[in-house]
All heavy atoms as a GROMACS GRO file, in nm:
protein
  594
    1MET      N    1   0.319  -1.514   0.025
    1MET     CA    2   0.312  -1.370   0.020
    1MET      C    3   0.448  -1.317  -0.025
    1MET      O    4   0.545  -1.327   0.048
    1MET     CB    5   0.275  -1.315   0.157
    1MET     CG    6   0.274  -1.166   0.166
    1MET     SD    7   0.225  -1.100   0.324
    1MET     CE    8   0.366  -1.143   0.423
    2PRO      N    9   0.455  -1.260  -0.144
    2PRO     CA   10   0.583  -1.209  -0.191
    2PRO      C   11   0.620  -1.079  -0.119
    2PRO      O   12   0.535  -0.993  -0.098
    2PRO     CB   13   0.558  -1.182  -0.339
    2PRO     CG   14   0.412  -1.162  -0.350
    2PRO     CD   15   0.351  -1.247  -0.243
    3LEU      N   16   0.743  -1.071  -0.078
    3LEU     CA   17   0.788  -0.950  -0.012
    3LEU      C   18   0.903  -0.886  -0.090
    3LEU      O   19   0.994  -0.830  -0.032
    3LEU     CB   20   0.833  -0.981   0.132
    3LEU     CG   21   0.720  -1.008   0.229
    3LEU    CD1   22   0.774  -1.039   0.368
    3LEU    CD2   23   0.625  -0.890   0.239
    4LYS      N   24   0.898  -0.898  -0.220
    4LYS     CA   25   0.998  -0.831  -0.302
    4LYS      C   26   0.948  -0.690  -0.332
    4LYS      O   27   0.830  -0.669  -0.360
    4LYS     CB   28   1.020  -0.907  -0.432
    4LYS     CG   29   1.081  -1.044  -0.410
    4LYS     CD   30   1.106  -1.114  -0.540
    4LYS     CE   31   1.168  -1.250  -0.511
    4LYS     NZ   32   1.195  -1.323  -0.635
    5ARG      N   33   1.038  -0.596  -0.324
    5ARG     CA   34   1.002  -0.455  -0.341
    5ARG      C   35   0.932  -0.430  -0.475
    5ARG      O   36   0.830  -0.362  -0.480
    5ARG     CB   37   1.126  -0.368  -0.329
    5ARG     CG   38   1.096  -0.221  -0.354
    5ARG     CD   39   1.213  -0.131  -0.329
    5ARG     NE   40   1.242  -0.114  -0.187
    5ARG     CZ   41   1.173  -0.032  -0.107
    5ARG    NH1   42   1.072   0.036  -0.153
    5ARG    NH2   43   1.206  -0.018   0.018
    6GLU      N   44   0.984  -0.485  -0.582
    6GLU     CA   45   0.925  -0.461  -0.714
    6GLU      C   46   0.781  -0.510  -0.719
    6GLU      O   47   0.692  -0.443  -0.772
    6GLU     CB   48   1.007  -0.530  -0.824
    6GLU     CG   49   1.149  -0.478  -0.836
    6GLU     CD   50   1.244  -0.541  -0.734
    6GLU    OE1   51   1.215  -0.650  -0.679
    6GLU    OE2   52   1.348  -0.479  -0.707
    7SER      N   53   0.758  -0.627  -0.665
    7SER     CA   54   0.625  -0.685  -0.665
    7SER      C   55   0.528  -0.601  -0.581
    7SER      O   56   0.415  -0.574  -0.622
    7SER     CB   57   0.630  -0.827  -0.610
    7SER     OG   58   0.502  -0.882  -0.600
    8LEU      N   59   0.576  -0.558  -0.465
    8LEU     CA   60   0.490  -0.478  -0.377
    8LEU      C   61   0.462  -0.340  -0.437
    8LEU      O   62   0.351  -0.288  -0.422
    8LEU     CB   63   0.553  -0.464  -0.239
    8LEU     CG   64   0.553  -0.592  -0.156
    8LEU    CD1   65   0.635  -0.575  -0.030
    8LEU    CD2   66   0.412  -0.634  -0.122
    9GLU      N   67   0.560  -0.282  -0.504
    9GLU     CA   68   0.536  -0.152  -0.567
    9GLU      C   69   0.433  -0.164  -0.679
    9GLU      O   70   0.349  -0.076  -0.697
    9GLU     CB   71   0.667  -0.093  -0.617
    9GLU     CG   72   0.756  -0.045  -0.504
    9GLU     CD   73   0.893   0.001  -0.550
    9GLU    OE1   74   0.929  -0.022  -0.668
    9GLU    OE2   75   0.963   0.061  -0.468
   10ARG      N   76   0.438  -0.274  -0.753
   10ARG     CA   77   0.339  -0.298  -0.858
   10ARG      C   78   0.200  -0.316  -0.796
   10ARG      O   79   0.101  -0.260  -0.843
   10ARG     CB   80   0.378  -0.422  -0.939
   10ARG     CG   81   0.282  -0.454  -1.051
   10ARG     CD   82   0.324  -0.578  -1.129
   10ARG     NE   83   0.370  -0.689  -1.048
   10ARG     CZ   84   0.291  -0.774  -0.980
   10ARG    NH1   85   0.160  -0.759  -0.986
   10ARG    NH2   86   0.340  -0.873  -0.910
   11GLN      N   87   0.195  -0.392  -0.686
   11GLN     CA   88   0.067  -0.412  -0.616
   11GLN      C   89   0.013  -0.281  -0.560
   11GLN      O   90  -0.108  -0.257  -0.560
   11GLN     CB   91   0.084  -0.513  -0.503
   11GLN     CG   92   0.108  -0.654  -0.549
   11GLN     CD   93   0.134  -0.748  -0.432
   11GLN    OE1   94   0.111  -0.715  -0.317
   11GLN    NE2   95   0.185  -0.866  -0.464
   12LEU      N   96   0.104  -0.196  -0.512
   12LEU     CA   97   0.063  -0.066  -0.458
   12LEU      C   98   0.000   0.021  -0.566
   12LEU      O   99  -0.105   0.082  -0.544
   12LEU     CB  100   0.184   0.005  -0.396
   12LEU     CG  101   0.157   0.139  -0.331
   12LEU    CD1  102   0.067   0.123  -0.209
   12LEU    CD2  103   0.287   0.206  -0.290
   13ARG      N  104   0.063   0.024  -0.684
   13ARG     CA  105   0.006   0.102  -0.795
   13ARG      C  106  -0.131   0.047  -0.835
   13ARG      O  107  -0.225   0.123  -0.857
   13ARG     CB  108   0.100   0.100  -0.915
   13ARG     CG  109   0.222   0.187  -0.900
   13ARG     CD  110   0.300   0.201  -1.030
   13ARG     NE  111   0.344   0.073  -1.084
   13ARG     CZ  112   0.457   0.012  -1.052
   13ARG    NH1  113   0.539   0.067  -0.966
   13ARG    NH2  114   0.491  -0.104  -1.108
   14ALA      N  115  -0.143  -0.085  -0.840
   14ALA     CA  116  -0.271  -0.146  -0.878
   14ALA      C  117  -0.379  -0.116  -0.774
   14ALA      O  118  -0.493  -0.084  -0.808
   14ALA     CB  119  -0.254  -0.296  -0.895
   15ALA      N  120  -0.343  -0.125  -0.646
   15ALA     CA  121  -0.440  -0.098  -0.539
   15ALA      C  122  -0.484   0.048  -0.542
   15ALA      O  123  -0.602   0.078  -0.519
   15ALA     CB  124  -0.380  -0.133  -0.403
   16GLN      N  125  -0.391   0.139  -0.572
   16GLN     CA  126  -0.427   0.281  -0.581
   16GLN      C  127  -0.520   0.306  -0.698
   16GLN      O  128  -0.616   0.383  -0.686
   16GLN     CB  129  -0.300   0.367  -0.595
   16GLN     CG  130  -0.328   0.515  -0.593
   16GLN     CD  131  -0.386   0.563  -0.462
   16GLN    OE1  132  -0.333   0.535  -0.357
   16GLN    NE2  133  -0.496   0.635  -0.469
   17GLU      N  134  -0.496   0.239  -0.809
   17GLU     CA  135  -0.584   0.253  -0.925
   17GLU      C  136  -0.724   0.203  -0.894
   17GLU      O  137  -0.824   0.265  -0.933
   17GLU     CB  138  -0.526   0.179  -1.045
   17GLU     CG  139  -0.403   0.244  -1.103
   17GLU     CD  140  -0.336   0.160  -1.210
   17GLU    OE1  141  -0.389   0.051  -1.245
   17GLU    OE2  142  -0.230   0.202  -1.259
   18VAL      N  143  -0.734   0.091  -0.824
   18VAL     CA  144  -0.864   0.036  -0.787
   18VAL      C  145  -0.937   0.133  -0.694
   18VAL      O  146  -1.055   0.161  -0.711
   18VAL     CB  147  -0.849  -0.103  -0.721
   18VAL    CG1  148  -0.980  -0.148  -0.658
   18VAL    CG2  149  -0.800  -0.204  -0.823
   19LEU      N  150  -0.864   0.186  -0.594
   19LEU     CA  151  -0.925   0.281  -0.500
   19LEU      C  152  -0.975   0.405  -0.574
   19LEU      O  153  -1.086   0.453  -0.547
   19LEU     CB  154  -0.826   0.319  -0.391
   19LEU     CG  155  -0.878   0.417  -0.286
   19LEU    CD1  156  -0.994   0.355  -0.208
   19LEU    CD2  157  -0.766   0.460  -0.194
   20ASP      N  158  -0.894   0.456  -0.666
   20ASP     CA  159  -0.936   0.574  -0.743
   20ASP      C  160  -1.061   0.545  -0.826
   20ASP      O  161  -1.152   0.628  -0.834
   20ASP     CB  162  -0.823   0.621  -0.833
   20ASP     CG  163  -0.705   0.678  -0.754
   20ASP    OD1  164  -0.723   0.714  -0.636
   20ASP    OD2  165  -0.595   0.686  -0.813
   21ALA      N  166  -1.066   0.426  -0.885
   21ALA     CA  167  -1.183   0.389  -0.967
   21ALA      C  168  -1.308   0.376  -0.881
   21ALA      O  169  -1.416   0.423  -0.920
   21ALA     CB  170  -1.156   0.258  -1.040
   22VAL      N  171  -1.294   0.315  -0.765
   22VAL     CA  172  -1.408   0.300  -0.674
   22VAL      C  173  -1.455   0.437  -0.627
   22VAL      O  174  -1.576   0.465  -0.624
   22VAL     CB  175  -1.372   0.209  -0.554
   22VAL    CG1  176  -1.477   0.215  -0.445
   22VAL    CG2  177  -1.352   0.066  -0.601
   23LYS      N  178  -1.361   0.522  -0.593
   23LYS     CA  179  -1.396   0.657  -0.546
   23LYS      C  180  -1.470   0.734  -0.656
   23LYS      O  181  -1.572   0.797  -0.630
   23LYS     CB  182  -1.269   0.732  -0.506
   23LYS     CG  183  -1.294   0.870  -0.452
   23LYS     CD  184  -1.164   0.934  -0.408
   23LYS     CE  185  -1.186   1.073  -0.355
   23LYS     NZ  186  -1.061   1.136  -0.310
   24LYS      N  187  -1.419   0.726  -0.778
   24LYS     CA  188  -1.483   0.796  -0.891
   24LYS      C  189  -1.624   0.744  -0.913
   24LYS      O  190  -1.718   0.821  -0.932
   24LYS     CB  191  -1.399   0.776  -1.016
   24LYS     CG  192  -1.455   0.844  -1.138
   24LYS     CD  193  -1.368   0.820  -1.260
   24LYS     CE  194  -1.432   0.880  -1.383
   24LYS     NZ  195  -1.356   0.850  -1.504
   25GLN      N  196  -1.640   0.611  -0.907
   25GLN     CA  197  -1.770   0.550  -0.929
   25GLN      C  198  -1.870   0.594  -0.821
   25GLN      O  199  -1.985   0.627  -0.851
   25GLN     CB  200  -1.757   0.398  -0.928
   25GLN     CG  201  -1.883   0.324  -0.958
   25GLN     CD  202  -1.861   0.174  -0.956
   25GLN    OE1  203  -1.772   0.124  -0.887
   25GLN    NE2  204  -1.943   0.102  -1.029
   26LEU      N  205  -1.825   0.596  -0.696
   26LEU     CA  206  -1.915   0.636  -0.588
   26LEU      C  207  -1.951   0.784  -0.596
   26LEU      O  208  -2.066   0.821  -0.570
   26LEU     CB  209  -1.850   0.604  -0.452
   26LEU     CG  210  -1.840   0.456  -0.417
   26LEU    CD1  211  -1.757   0.436  -0.291
   26LEU    CD2  212  -1.978   0.395  -0.400
   27LEU      N  213  -1.854   0.866  -0.633
   27LEU     CA  214  -1.884   1.009  -0.646
   27LEU      C  215  -1.982   1.034  -0.760
   27LEU      O  216  -2.068   1.121  -0.750
   27LEU     CB  217  -1.755   1.088  -0.668
   27LEU     CG  218  -1.661   1.096  -0.546
   27LEU    CD1  219  -1.531   1.165  -0.584
   27LEU    CD2  220  -1.728   1.166  -0.430
   28GLU      N  221  -1.972   0.955  -0.867
   28GLU     CA  222  -2.066   0.969  -0.978
   28GLU      C  223  -2.207   0.926  -0.938
   28GLU      O  224  -2.305   0.976  -0.994
   28GLU     CB  225  -2.019   0.887  -1.099
   28GLU     CG  226  -1.900   0.947  -1.170
   28GLU     CD  227  -1.845   0.859  -1.280
   28GLU    OE1  228  -1.892   0.744  -1.296
   28GLU    OE2  229  -1.752   0.904  -1.349
   29LYS      N  230  -2.216   0.833  -0.843
   29LYS     CA  231  -2.347   0.789  -0.796
   29LYS      C  232  -2.409   0.889  -0.699
   29LYS      O  233  -2.524   0.872  -0.657
   29LYS     CB  234  -2.335   0.654  -0.725
   29LYS     CG  235  -2.314   0.538  -0.818
   29LYS     CD  236  -2.315   0.408  -0.741
   29LYS     CE  237  -2.300   0.289  -0.832
   29LYS     NZ  238  -2.302   0.162  -0.758
   30GLY      N  239  -2.334   0.991  -0.661
   30GLY     CA  240  -2.389   1.094  -0.575
   30GLY      C  241  -2.351   1.081  -0.429
   30GLY      O  242  -2.407   1.150  -0.344
   31VAL      N  243  -2.256   0.994  -0.398
   31VAL     CA  244  -2.212   0.980  -0.259
   31VAL      C  245  -2.121   1.098  -0.228
   31VAL      O  246  -2.030   1.131  -0.305
   31VAL     CB  247  -2.135   0.847  -0.239
   31VAL    CG1  248  -2.080   0.837  -0.099
   31VAL    CG2  249  -2.225   0.729  -0.270
   32ALA      N  250  -2.147   1.162  -0.115
   32ALA     CA  251  -2.064   1.276  -0.074
   32ALA      C  252  -1.924   1.227  -0.038
   32ALA      O  253  -1.906   1.115   0.011
   32ALA     CB  254  -2.126   1.347   0.045
   33GLU      N  255  -1.825   1.311  -0.061
   33GLU     CA  256  -1.686   1.274  -0.032
   33GLU      C  257  -1.669   1.240   0.117
   33GLU      O  258  -1.592   1.150   0.151
   33GLU     CB  259  -1.592   1.387  -0.072
   33GLU     CG  260  -1.448   1.353  -0.050
   33GLU     CD  261  -1.362   1.378  -0.172
   33GLU    OE1  262  -1.412   1.432  -0.272
   33GLU    OE2  263  -1.245   1.341  -0.166
   34ALA      N  264  -1.739   1.309   0.203
   34ALA     CA  265  -1.730   1.282   0.347
   34ALA      C  266  -1.788   1.146   0.384
   34ALA      O  267  -1.752   1.089   0.487
   34ALA     CB  268  -1.801   1.392   0.424
   35ASP      N  269  -1.876   1.094   0.301
   35ASP     CA  270  -1.941   0.965   0.330
   35ASP      C  271  -1.874   0.846   0.262
   35ASP      O  272  -1.925   0.734   0.271
   35ASP     CB  273  -2.089   0.971   0.287
   35ASP     CG  274  -2.168   1.070   0.370
   35ASP    OD1  275  -2.129   1.094   0.486
   35ASP    OD2  276  -2.269   1.121   0.319
   36LEU      N  277  -1.763   0.868   0.195
   36LEU     CA  278  -1.697   0.758   0.125
   36LEU      C  279  -1.656   0.646   0.220
   36LEU      O  280  -1.666   0.528   0.188
   36LEU     CB  281  -1.575   0.808   0.048
   36LEU     CG  282  -1.604   0.885  -0.079
   36LEU    CD1  283  -1.474   0.938  -0.139
   36LEU    CD2  284  -1.678   0.799  -0.180
   37LYS      N  285  -1.608   0.684   0.338
   37LYS     CA  286  -1.560   0.584   0.433
   37LYS      C  287  -1.672   0.494   0.486
   37LYS      O  288  -1.645   0.391   0.546
   37LYS     CB  289  -1.489   0.651   0.550
   37LYS     CG  290  -1.359   0.716   0.509
   37LYS     CD  291  -1.288   0.779   0.625
   37LYS     CE  292  -1.158   0.842   0.580
   37LYS     NZ  293  -1.087   0.905   0.691
   38LYS      N  294  -1.793   0.531   0.461
   38LYS     CA  295  -1.907   0.450   0.504
   38LYS      C  296  -1.945   0.344   0.401
   38LYS      O  297  -2.024   0.255   0.430
   38LYS     CB  298  -2.029   0.539   0.530
   38LYS     CG  299  -2.009   0.636   0.644
   38LYS     CD  300  -2.130   0.725   0.660
   38LYS     CE  301  -2.108   0.829   0.767
   38LYS     NZ  302  -2.223   0.920   0.780
   39GLN      N  303  -1.887   0.354   0.281
   39GLN     CA  304  -1.921   0.263   0.172
   39GLN      C  305  -1.833   0.138   0.176
   39GLN      O  306  -1.711   0.149   0.181
   39GLN     CB  307  -1.904   0.334   0.037
   39GLN     CG  308  -1.990   0.456   0.021
   39GLN     CD  309  -2.138   0.421   0.026
   39GLN    OE1  310  -2.182   0.324  -0.034
   39GLN    NE2  311  -2.214   0.500   0.099
   40PRO      N  312  -1.894   0.019   0.175
   40PRO     CA  313  -1.815  -0.106   0.182
   40PRO      C  314  -1.712  -0.121   0.071
   40PRO      O  315  -1.600  -0.167   0.096
   40PRO     CB  316  -1.921  -0.215   0.172
   40PRO     CG  317  -2.048  -0.151   0.215
   40PRO     CD  318  -2.037  -0.007   0.175
   41ALA      N  319  -1.746  -0.084  -0.052
   41ALA     CA  320  -1.651  -0.099  -0.163
   41ALA      C  321  -1.529  -0.010  -0.141
   41ALA      O  322  -1.415  -0.051  -0.166
   41ALA     CB  323  -1.719  -0.063  -0.295
   42TYR      N  324  -1.550   0.110  -0.092
   42TYR     CA  325  -1.440   0.202  -0.065
   42TYR      C  326  -1.353   0.150   0.049
   42TYR      O  327  -1.230   0.152   0.040
   42TYR     CB  328  -1.493   0.342  -0.031
   42TYR     CG  329  -1.383   0.444  -0.007
   42TYR    CD1  330  -1.327   0.512  -0.113
   42TYR    CD2  331  -1.337   0.470   0.121
   42TYR    CE1  332  -1.226   0.604  -0.092
   42TYR    CE2  333  -1.237   0.562   0.143
   42TYR     CZ  334  -1.181   0.628   0.036
   42TYR     OH  335  -1.080   0.720   0.056
   43ARG      N  336  -1.418   0.102   0.155
   43ARG     CA  337  -1.342   0.050   0.270
   43ARG      C  338  -1.258  -0.070   0.229
   43ARG      O  339  -1.143  -0.084   0.273
   43ARG     CB  340  -1.436   0.011   0.384
   43ARG     CG  341  -1.495   0.130   0.457
   43ARG     CD  342  -1.555   0.090   0.590
   43ARG     NE  343  -1.633  -0.032   0.586
   43ARG     CZ  344  -1.764  -0.039   0.578
   43ARG    NH1  345  -1.835   0.071   0.572
   43ARG    NH2  346  -1.826  -0.155   0.577
   44ASP      N  347  -1.312  -0.155   0.146
   44ASP     CA  348  -1.240  -0.273   0.101
   44ASP      C  349  -1.117  -0.234   0.018
   44ASP      O  350  -1.006  -0.284   0.041
   44ASP     CB  351  -1.332  -0.363   0.019
   44ASP     CG  352  -1.267  -0.492  -0.022
   44ASP    OD1  353  -1.204  -0.557   0.065
   44ASP    OD2  354  -1.280  -0.531  -0.140
   45ALA      N  355  -1.136  -0.143  -0.076
   45ALA     CA  356  -1.025  -0.099  -0.161
   45ALA      C  357  -0.920  -0.024  -0.078
   45ALA      O  358  -0.800  -0.042  -0.098
   45ALA     CB  359  -1.077  -0.010  -0.273
   46HIS      N  360  -0.965   0.057   0.016
   46HIS     CA  361  -0.872   0.131   0.100
   46HIS      C  362  -0.794   0.036   0.192
   46HIS      O  363  -0.675   0.056   0.215
   46HIS     CB  364  -0.948   0.236   0.183
   46HIS     CG  365  -0.860   0.333   0.252
   46HIS    ND1  366  -0.829   0.322   0.384
   46HIS    CD2  367  -0.795   0.443   0.205
   46HIS    CE1  368  -0.748   0.421   0.417
   46HIS    NE2  369  -0.726   0.496   0.310
   47GLY      N  370  -0.859  -0.067   0.240
   47GLY     CA  371  -0.793  -0.167   0.324
   47GLY      C  372  -0.686  -0.242   0.248
   47GLY      O  373  -0.577  -0.269   0.301
   48ASP      N  374  -0.713  -0.275   0.123
   48ASP     CA  375  -0.613  -0.343   0.040
   48ASP      C  376  -0.491  -0.253   0.020
   48ASP      O  377  -0.376  -0.300   0.026
   48ASP     CB  378  -0.672  -0.381  -0.096
   48ASP     CG  379  -0.775  -0.492  -0.086
   48ASP    OD1  380  -0.779  -0.561   0.018
   48ASP    OD2  381  -0.853  -0.508  -0.182
   49LEU      N  382  -0.515  -0.125  -0.002
   49LEU     CA  383  -0.406  -0.030  -0.020
   49LEU      C  384  -0.322  -0.020   0.107
   49LEU      O  385  -0.198  -0.023   0.101
   49LEU     CB  386  -0.462   0.108  -0.058
   49LEU     CG  387  -0.359   0.218  -0.083
   49LEU    CD1  388  -0.279   0.186  -0.209
   49LEU    CD2  389  -0.428   0.352  -0.096
   50ARG      N  390  -0.386  -0.011   0.222
   50ARG     CA  391  -0.314  -0.004   0.350
   50ARG      C  392  -0.230  -0.129   0.373
   50ARG      O  393  -0.117  -0.121   0.422
   50ARG     CB  394  -0.411   0.014   0.467
   50ARG     CG  395  -0.460   0.154   0.486
   50ARG     CD  396  -0.528   0.171   0.622
   50ARG     NE  397  -0.599   0.053   0.667
   50ARG     CZ  398  -0.731   0.035   0.662
   50ARG    NH1  399  -0.807   0.130   0.613
   50ARG    NH2  400  -0.786  -0.074   0.707
   51THR      N  401  -0.284  -0.245   0.338
   51THR     CA  402  -0.212  -0.371   0.357
   51THR      C  403  -0.083  -0.372   0.276
   51THR      O  404   0.024  -0.407   0.328
   51THR     CB  405  -0.300  -0.490   0.316
   51THR    OG1  406  -0.417  -0.492   0.399
   51THR    CG2  407  -0.225  -0.621   0.330
   52VAL      N  408  -0.090  -0.331   0.152
   52VAL     CA  409   0.029  -0.330   0.066
   52VAL      C  410   0.129  -0.226   0.118
   52VAL      O  411   0.250  -0.250   0.118
   52VAL     CB  412  -0.008  -0.304  -0.081
   52VAL    CG1  413   0.114  -0.290  -0.166
   52VAL    CG2  414  -0.098  -0.414  -0.133
   53LYS      N  415   0.081  -0.111   0.163
   53LYS     CA  416   0.171  -0.009   0.218
   53LYS      C  417   0.246  -0.062   0.339
   53LYS      O  418   0.367  -0.038   0.353
   53LYS     CB  419   0.093   0.117   0.258
   53LYS     CG  420   0.057   0.205   0.143
   53LYS     CD  421  -0.012   0.331   0.193
   53LYS     CE  422  -0.047   0.424   0.081
   53LYS     NZ  423  -0.114   0.546   0.129
   54ARG      N  424   0.176  -0.133   0.426
   54ARG     CA  425   0.242  -0.189   0.545
   54ARG      C  426   0.347  -0.292   0.506
   54ARG      O  427   0.455  -0.298   0.565
   54ARG     CB  428   0.139  -0.253   0.638
   54ARG     CG  429   0.057  -0.150   0.711
   54ARG     CD  430  -0.036  -0.218   0.810
   54ARG     NE  431  -0.128  -0.121   0.864
   54ARG     CZ  432  -0.256  -0.142   0.883
   54ARG    NH1  433  -0.308  -0.260   0.853
   54ARG    NH2  434  -0.333  -0.048   0.933
   55ARG      N  435   0.316  -0.375   0.409
   55ARG     CA  436   0.413  -0.475   0.362
   55ARG      C  437   0.536  -0.406   0.304
   55ARG      O  438   0.649  -0.451   0.325
   55ARG     CB  439   0.350  -0.567   0.259
   55ARG     CG  440   0.250  -0.661   0.318
   55ARG     CD  441   0.187  -0.748   0.212
   55ARG     NE  442   0.084  -0.833   0.271
   55ARG     CZ  443  -0.004  -0.900   0.202
   55ARG    NH1  444  -0.005  -0.895   0.070
   55ARG    NH2  445  -0.094  -0.975   0.262
   56LEU      N  446   0.515  -0.298   0.231
   56LEU     CA  447   0.627  -0.224   0.173
   56LEU      C  448   0.713  -0.161   0.284
   56LEU      O  449   0.835  -0.157   0.272
   56LEU     CB  450   0.573  -0.118   0.078
   56LEU     CG  451   0.668  -0.060  -0.024
   56LEU    CD1  452   0.735  -0.169  -0.106
   56LEU    CD2  453   0.596   0.036  -0.115
   57GLU      N  454   0.650  -0.115   0.390
   57GLU     CA  455   0.725  -0.060   0.503
   57GLU      C  456   0.812  -0.168   0.568
   57GLU      O  457   0.925  -0.141   0.609
   57GLU     CB  458   0.630  -0.001   0.607
   57GLU     CG  459   0.564   0.128   0.563
   57GLU     CD  460   0.456   0.175   0.660
   57GLU    OE1  461   0.437   0.110   0.765
   57GLU    OE2  462   0.391   0.276   0.629
   58VAL      N  463   0.760  -0.289   0.578
   58VAL     CA  464   0.837  -0.400   0.635
   58VAL      C  465   0.959  -0.430   0.549
   58VAL      O  466   1.069  -0.451   0.602
   58VAL     CB  467   0.749  -0.526   0.652
   58VAL    CG1  468   0.833  -0.648   0.686
   58VAL    CG2  469   0.643  -0.503   0.758
   59VAL      N  470   0.941  -0.428   0.418
   59VAL     CA  471   1.054  -0.452   0.328
   59VAL      C  472   1.158  -0.342   0.345
   59VAL      O  473   1.278  -0.369   0.349
   59VAL     CB  474   1.005  -0.461   0.181
   59VAL    CG1  475   1.121  -0.457   0.084
   59VAL    CG2  476   0.924  -0.587   0.162
   60ALA      N  477   1.114  -0.218   0.357
   60ALA     CA  478   1.208  -0.107   0.376
   60ALA      C  479   1.285  -0.124   0.507
   60ALA      O  480   1.406  -0.099   0.512
   60ALA     CB  481   1.133   0.026   0.374
   61ASP      N  482   1.216  -0.167   0.612
   61ASP     CA  483   1.283  -0.190   0.740
   61ASP      C  484   1.386  -0.301   0.728
   61ASP      O  485   1.497  -0.290   0.781
   61ASP     CB  486   1.181  -0.225   0.849
   61ASP     CG  487   1.093  -0.108   0.888
   61ASP    OD1  488   1.129   0.008   0.855
   61ASP    OD2  489   0.987  -0.132   0.950
   62LYS      N  490   1.350  -0.408   0.659
   62LYS     CA  491   1.445  -0.519   0.640
   62LYS      C  492   1.566  -0.474   0.560
   62LYS      O  493   1.678  -0.512   0.590
   62LYS     CB  494   1.377  -0.636   0.568
   62LYS     CG  495   1.284  -0.715   0.657
   62LYS     CD  496   1.228  -0.834   0.580
   62LYS     CE  497   1.136  -0.916   0.667
   62LYS     NZ  498   1.084  -1.034   0.595
   63GLU      N  499   1.542  -0.392   0.458
   63GLU     CA  500   1.653  -0.342   0.377
   63GLU      C  501   1.746  -0.254   0.459
   63GLU      O  502   1.868  -0.262   0.446
   63GLU     CB  503   1.602  -0.266   0.256
   63GLU     CG  504   1.538  -0.354   0.151
   63GLU     CD  505   1.471  -0.276   0.040
   63GLU    OE1  506   1.450  -0.152   0.055
   63GLU    OE2  507   1.436  -0.338  -0.062
   64SER      N  508   1.690  -0.170   0.546
   64SER     CA  509   1.774  -0.082   0.628
   64SER      C  510   1.852  -0.164   0.730
   64SER      O  511   1.969  -0.133   0.758
   64SER     CB  512   1.691   0.026   0.697
   64SER     OG  513   1.604  -0.031   0.792
   65LEU      N  514   1.793  -0.269   0.784
   65LEU     CA  515   1.866  -0.357   0.876
   65LEU      C  516   1.979  -0.429   0.805
   65LEU      O  517   2.090  -0.442   0.859
   65LEU     CB  518   1.771  -0.459   0.940
   65LEU     CG  519   1.677  -0.407   1.047
   65LEU    CD1  520   1.581  -0.518   1.090
   65LEU    CD2  521   1.755  -0.358   1.167
   66ALA      N  522   1.954  -0.475   0.686
   66ALA     CA  523   2.057  -0.543   0.608
   66ALA      C  524   2.171  -0.447   0.574
   66ALA      O  525   2.289  -0.485   0.579
   66ALA     CB  526   1.997  -0.602   0.481
   67ALA      N  527   2.137  -0.323   0.541
   67ALA     CA  528   2.240  -0.224   0.510
   67ALA      C  529   2.323  -0.192   0.634
   67ALA      O  530   2.445  -0.180   0.626
   67ALA     CB  531   2.176  -0.098   0.454
   68ALA      N  532   2.256  -0.180   0.748
   68ALA     CA  533   2.328  -0.152   0.873
   68ALA      C  534   2.419  -0.269   0.909
   68ALA      O  535   2.531  -0.249   0.956
   68ALA     CB  536   2.229  -0.125   0.985
   69ALA      N  537   2.372  -0.389   0.887
   69ALA     CA  538   2.454  -0.507   0.916
   69ALA      C  539   2.574  -0.513   0.822
   69ALA      O  540   2.684  -0.549   0.865
   69ALA     CB  541   2.370  -0.634   0.903
   70ALA      N  542   2.556  -0.476   0.698
   70ALA     CA  543   2.666  -0.476   0.603
   70ALA      C  544   2.772  -0.374   0.642
   70ALA      O  545   2.892  -0.401   0.635
   70ALA     CB  546   2.614  -0.448   0.463
   71VAL      N  547   2.728  -0.256   0.685
   71VAL     CA  548   2.821  -0.154   0.730
   71VAL      C  549   2.896  -0.200   0.855
   71VAL      O  550   3.016  -0.182   0.868
   71VAL     CB  551   2.747  -0.020   0.757
   71VAL    CG1  552   2.835   0.079   0.828
   71VAL    CG2  553   2.697   0.037   0.626
   72SER      N  554   2.823  -0.263   0.945
   72SER     CA  555   2.884  -0.315   1.067
   72SER      C  556   2.987  -0.421   1.037
   72SER      O  557   3.094  -0.424   1.098
   72SER     CB  558   2.775  -0.370   1.159
   72SER     OG  559   2.833  -0.429   1.274
   73ASN      N  560   2.958  -0.509   0.942
   73ASN     CA  561   3.052  -0.615   0.906
   73ASN      C  562   3.176  -0.557   0.838
   73ASN      O  563   3.287  -0.612   0.854
   73ASN     CB  564   2.985  -0.717   0.814
   73ASN     CG  565   2.887  -0.804   0.890
   73ASN    OD1  566   2.896  -0.818   1.012
   73ASN    ND2  567   2.794  -0.862   0.818
   74GLU      N  568   3.161  -0.450   0.762
   74GLU     CA  569   3.274  -0.387   0.696
   74GLU      C  570   3.368  -0.322   0.797
   74GLU      O  571   3.489  -0.318   0.778
   74GLU     CB  572   3.227  -0.284   0.593
   74GLU     CG  573   3.163  -0.343   0.471
   74GLU     CD  574   3.111  -0.239   0.375
   74GLU    OE1  575   3.132  -0.118   0.402
   74GLU    OE2  576   3.051  -0.276   0.274
   75GLU      N  577   3.310  -0.268   0.904
   75GLU     CA  578   3.391  -0.201   1.007
   75GLU      C  579   3.474  -0.299   1.087
   75GLU      O  580   3.578  -0.264   1.139
   75GLU     CB  581   3.301  -0.118   1.098
   75GLU     CG  582   3.240   0.001   1.029
   75GLU     CD  583   3.143   0.077   1.119
   75GLU    OE1  584   3.118   0.029   1.230
   75GLU    OE2  585   3.093   0.181   1.075
   76GLU      N  586   3.428  -0.421   1.096
   76GLU     CA  587   3.500  -0.521   1.178
   76GLU      C  588   3.614  -0.577   1.109
   76GLU      O  589   3.686  -0.580   1.038
   76GLU     CB  590   3.407  -0.634   1.217
   76GLU     CG  591   3.300  -0.590   1.311
   76GLU     CD  592   3.203  -0.701   1.343
   76GLU    OE1  593   3.215  -0.812   1.290
   76GLU    OE2  594   3.113  -0.676   1.423
   0.00000   0.00000   0.00000
């Protein structure tokens, strides 16, 4: 599982595009916007998007810890 920011940002854009395409397709089929969360294809695409977002948050946390450690080491 790659945890590089660039890779995760690319995956995030791709997951958002897939979610948008699935949403558009379901809306064209006549599914109400309120009922999208009941559709398996939508739930799957939305879950993939959430997974990538969480991974990106972990990378951001690691980066902030590394920055804090660097500042701490400079002060010593």
